NUSE-245749 format. One record per residue (C-alpha): residue number from 1; z, y, x. Coordinates in nm, 3 decimals, m for minus. Example, Ala and Ser with C-alpha at 12.3 -4.5 7.8 and 13.67 -1.06 7.14 Angstrom:
REM NUSE-245749
> margu, up, north, east
> 1, 0.780, m0.450, 1.230 .
> 2, 0.714, m0.106, 1.367 .
END
This chain:
REM NUSE-245749
> margu, up, north, east
> 1, 9.715, 8.522, 11.559 .
> 2, 9.539, 8.838, 11.435 .
> 3, 9.445, 8.860, 11.069 .
> 4, 9.230, 9.129, 10.907 .
> 5, 9.233, 9.258, 10.553 .
> 6, 8.897, 9.288, 10.382 .
> 7, 8.921, 9.522, 10.081 .
> 8, 8.647, 9.483, 9.821 .
> 9, 8.568, 9.830, 9.683 .
> 10, 8.194, 9.824, 9.611 .
> 11, 8.195, 9.689, 9.255 .
> 12, 8.024, 9.868, 8.968 .
> 13, 8.326, 9.881, 8.733 .
> 14, 8.102, 9.799, 8.436 .
> 15, 8.388, 9.718, 8.195 .
> 16, 8.573, 10.038, 8.291 .
> 17, 8.306, 10.269, 8.149 .
> 18, 8.106, 10.537, 8.325 .
> 19, 8.372, 10.624, 8.582 .
> 20, 8.436, 10.419, 8.895 .
> 21, 8.770, 10.249, 8.829 .
> 22, 8.859, 10.250, 9.198 .
> 23, 8.867, 10.630, 9.187 .
> 24, 9.113, 10.629, 8.896 .
> 25, 9.463, 10.731, 8.996 .
> 26, 9.796, 10.554, 8.959 .
> 27, 10.095, 10.765, 9.063 .
> 28, 9.871, 11.023, 9.231 .
> 29, 9.661, 10.789, 9.446 .
> 30, 9.325, 10.632, 9.372 .
> 31, 9.312, 10.255, 9.344 .
> 32, 9.105, 10.224, 9.661 .
> 33, 9.352, 10.445, 9.852 .
> 34, 9.645, 10.239, 9.723 .
> 35, 9.480, 9.916, 9.841 .
> 36, 9.412, 10.065, 10.184 .
> 37, 9.768, 10.199, 10.218 .
> 38, 9.915, 9.860, 10.126 .
> 39, 9.692, 9.678, 10.374 .
> 40, 9.761, 9.927, 10.654 .
> 41, 10.136, 9.885, 10.607 .
> 42, 10.106, 9.506, 10.629 .
> 43, 10.089, 9.263, 10.921 .
> 44, 9.708, 9.285, 10.919 .
> 45, 9.566, 9.400, 11.251 .
> 46, 9.244, 9.547, 11.110 .
> 47, 9.154, 9.680, 10.767 .
> 48, 8.789, 9.684, 10.657 .
> 49, 8.683, 9.837, 10.325 .
> 50, 8.352, 9.737, 10.166 .
> 51, 8.215, 10.042, 9.985 .
> 52, 7.894, 10.138, 9.806 .
> 53, 7.652, 10.370, 9.986 .
> 54, 7.656, 10.748, 9.945 .
> 55, 7.983, 10.770, 9.754 .
> 56, 8.146, 11.095, 9.859 .
> 57, 8.450, 11.048, 9.633 .
> 58, 8.518, 10.705, 9.782 .
> 59, 8.485, 10.852, 10.131 .
> 60, 8.729, 11.130, 10.039 .
> 61, 8.979, 10.876, 9.906 .
> 62, 8.980, 10.694, 10.237 .
> 63, 8.965, 11.006, 10.458 .
> 64, 9.206, 11.007, 10.748 .
> 65, 9.291, 10.637, 10.724 .
> 66, 9.231, 10.404, 11.021 .
> 67, 9.006, 10.170, 10.825 .
> 68, 8.658, 10.042, 10.902 .
> 69, 8.416, 10.121, 10.618 .
> 70, 8.147, 9.858, 10.558 .
> 71, 7.858, 9.979, 10.344 .
> 72, 7.715, 9.725, 10.103 .
> 73, 7.363, 9.852, 10.043 .
> 74, 7.310, 9.571, 9.792 .
> 75, 7.635, 9.637, 9.601 .
> 76, 7.472, 9.608, 9.257 .
> 77, 7.391, 9.242, 9.318 .
> 78, 7.747, 9.113, 9.296 .
> 79, 8.074, 9.032, 9.469 .
> 80, 7.926, 8.773, 9.704 .
> 81, 7.725, 9.040, 9.882 .
> 82, 8.039, 9.249, 9.938 .
> 83, 8.233, 8.956, 10.081 .
> 84, 7.940, 8.868, 10.308 .
> 85, 7.897, 9.226, 10.435 .
> 86, 8.268, 9.258, 10.503 .
> 87, 8.308, 8.925, 10.680 .
> 88, 8.009, 8.992, 10.904 .
> 89, 8.184, 9.313, 11.023 .
> 90, 8.498, 9.134, 11.145 .
> 91, 8.594, 9.091, 11.510 .
> 92, 8.529, 8.745, 11.656 .
> 93, 8.887, 8.696, 11.779 .
> 94, 9.043, 8.699, 11.432 .
> 95, 9.212, 8.385, 11.305 .
> 96, 9.173, 8.481, 10.940 .
> 97, 9.085, 8.743, 10.682 .
> 98, 9.271, 8.835, 10.368 .
> 99, 9.021, 8.923, 10.094 .
> 100, 9.183, 9.181, 9.867 .
> 101, 9.013, 9.325, 9.558 .
> 102, 9.082, 9.700, 9.545 .
> 103, 9.153, 9.695, 9.171 .
> 104, 9.510, 9.561, 9.200 .
> 105, 9.722, 9.879, 9.204 .
> 106, 10.057, 9.700, 9.176 .
> 107, 9.998, 9.475, 9.476 .
> 108, 10.272, 9.508, 9.737 .
> 109, 10.270, 9.492, 10.115 .
> 110, 10.540, 9.224, 10.099 .
> 111, 10.297, 8.992, 9.919 .
> 112, 10.035, 9.033, 10.192 .
> 113, 10.297, 8.979, 10.461 .
> 114, 10.431, 8.665, 10.294 .
> 115, 10.079, 8.519, 10.278 .
> 116, 10.010, 8.609, 10.643 .
> 117, 10.343, 8.465, 10.759 .
> 118, 10.276, 8.140, 10.572 .
> 119, 9.923, 8.124, 10.717 .
> 120, 10.044, 8.185, 11.071 .
> 121, 10.323, 7.929, 11.031 .
> 122, 10.092, 7.645, 10.926 .
> 123, 9.996, 7.377, 11.177 .
> 124, 9.633, 7.387, 11.063 .
> 125, 9.395, 7.661, 10.946 .
> 126, 9.460, 7.649, 10.573 .
> 127, 9.309, 7.855, 10.292 .
> 128, 9.620, 8.042, 10.178 .
> 129, 9.668, 8.211, 9.842 .
> 130, 9.936, 8.308, 9.592 .
> 131, 10.016, 8.106, 9.282 .
> 132, 10.240, 8.190, 8.989 .
> 133, 10.548, 7.987, 8.906 .
> 134, 10.321, 7.802, 8.661 .
> 135, 10.078, 7.717, 8.943 .
> 136, 9.797, 7.958, 8.848 .
> 137, 9.593, 8.088, 9.143 .
> 138, 9.587, 8.461, 9.212 .
> 139, 9.428, 8.700, 9.462 .
> 140, 9.423, 8.785, 9.748 .
> 141, 9.300, 8.478, 9.937 .
> 142, 9.351, 8.443, 10.311 .
> 143, 9.056, 8.262, 10.468 .
> 144, 9.077, 8.098, 10.811 .
> 145, 8.805, 8.205, 11.052 .
> 146, 8.642, 7.860, 11.031 .
> 147, 8.511, 7.977, 10.689 .
> 148, 8.363, 8.305, 10.815 .
> 149, 8.013, 8.160, 10.855 .
> 150, 8.008, 8.035, 10.495 .
> 151, 8.158, 8.358, 10.364 .
> 152, 7.905, 8.564, 10.559 .
> 153, 7.624, 8.361, 10.403 .
> 154, 7.741, 8.398, 10.042 .
> 155, 7.479, 8.463, 9.780 .
> 156, 7.505, 8.797, 9.609 .
> 157, 7.583, 8.682, 9.257 .
> 158, 7.894, 8.467, 9.308 .
> 159, 8.223, 8.505, 9.482 .
> 160, 8.394, 8.269, 9.722 .
> 161, 8.602, 8.063, 9.479 .
> 162, 8.362, 7.768, 9.504 .
> 163, 8.434, 7.752, 9.880 .
> 164, 8.805, 7.684, 9.825 .
> 165, 8.854, 7.321, 9.927 .
> 166, 8.961, 7.068, 9.669 .
> 167, 9.162, 6.863, 9.919 .
> 168, 9.529, 6.967, 9.899 .
> 169, 9.567, 6.915, 10.275 .
> 170, 9.335, 7.213, 10.338 .
> 171, 9.524, 7.448, 10.106 .
> 172, 9.845, 7.643, 10.125 .
> 173, 9.979, 7.773, 9.795 .
> 174, 10.248, 8.039, 9.820 .
> 175, 10.456, 8.063, 9.503 .
> 176, 10.553, 8.403, 9.363 .
> 177, 10.796, 8.426, 9.073 .
> 178, 10.696, 8.784, 8.985 .
> 179, 10.338, 8.796, 8.857 .
> 180, 10.325, 9.174, 8.796 .
> 181, 10.171, 9.266, 9.131 .
> 182, 9.868, 9.048, 9.069 .
> 183, 9.750, 9.237, 8.763 .
> 184, 9.405, 9.389, 8.808 .
> 185, 9.231, 9.676, 8.634 .
> 186, 8.919, 9.616, 8.426 .
> 187, 8.953, 9.884, 8.156 .
> 188, 9.125, 10.224, 8.139 .
> 189, 9.403, 10.071, 7.928 .
> 190, 9.490, 9.844, 8.221 .
> 191, 9.609, 10.142, 8.428 .
> 192, 9.953, 10.115, 8.267 .
> 193, 10.177, 9.849, 8.427 .
END
């Protein structure tokens, strides 16, 4: 049951300031490189990275990695356009896609693998995502391929959260006791764990 990882790396980083936060470094690697390395070490068969056009520094960060870059020419319009561009680039034989924001530098491969293993072990195609011990939803979300059409048709200005079913029978929540890996980066001060 092949699953891909779709890394979202085309955001504008407005709250971070003038610099692109995904090019900031944590322990010597840019955030986008860290996300790609984590995904490549996981059980994902393919790794696609949605990037803005004409970004030499982003290209350099991903140089040498076996990832598929997906250019979002409309990247300024919002996250929905990045999800749509990425999903439309996926192979038709995939059973699911893990949508991973690139701004989570403390994410671990083990988290991705636990989500994929839970997804593959389910009897039905369930939207699978992590939750904290308190039941709060976190990213990344693993979408079954039956949602690819809707994800590929997303409007530019909103993400995919509204597509998550409300019926518990269509969801699979994977509980994680340690919430540290789910922290994202919005501002330079967030680069410290």
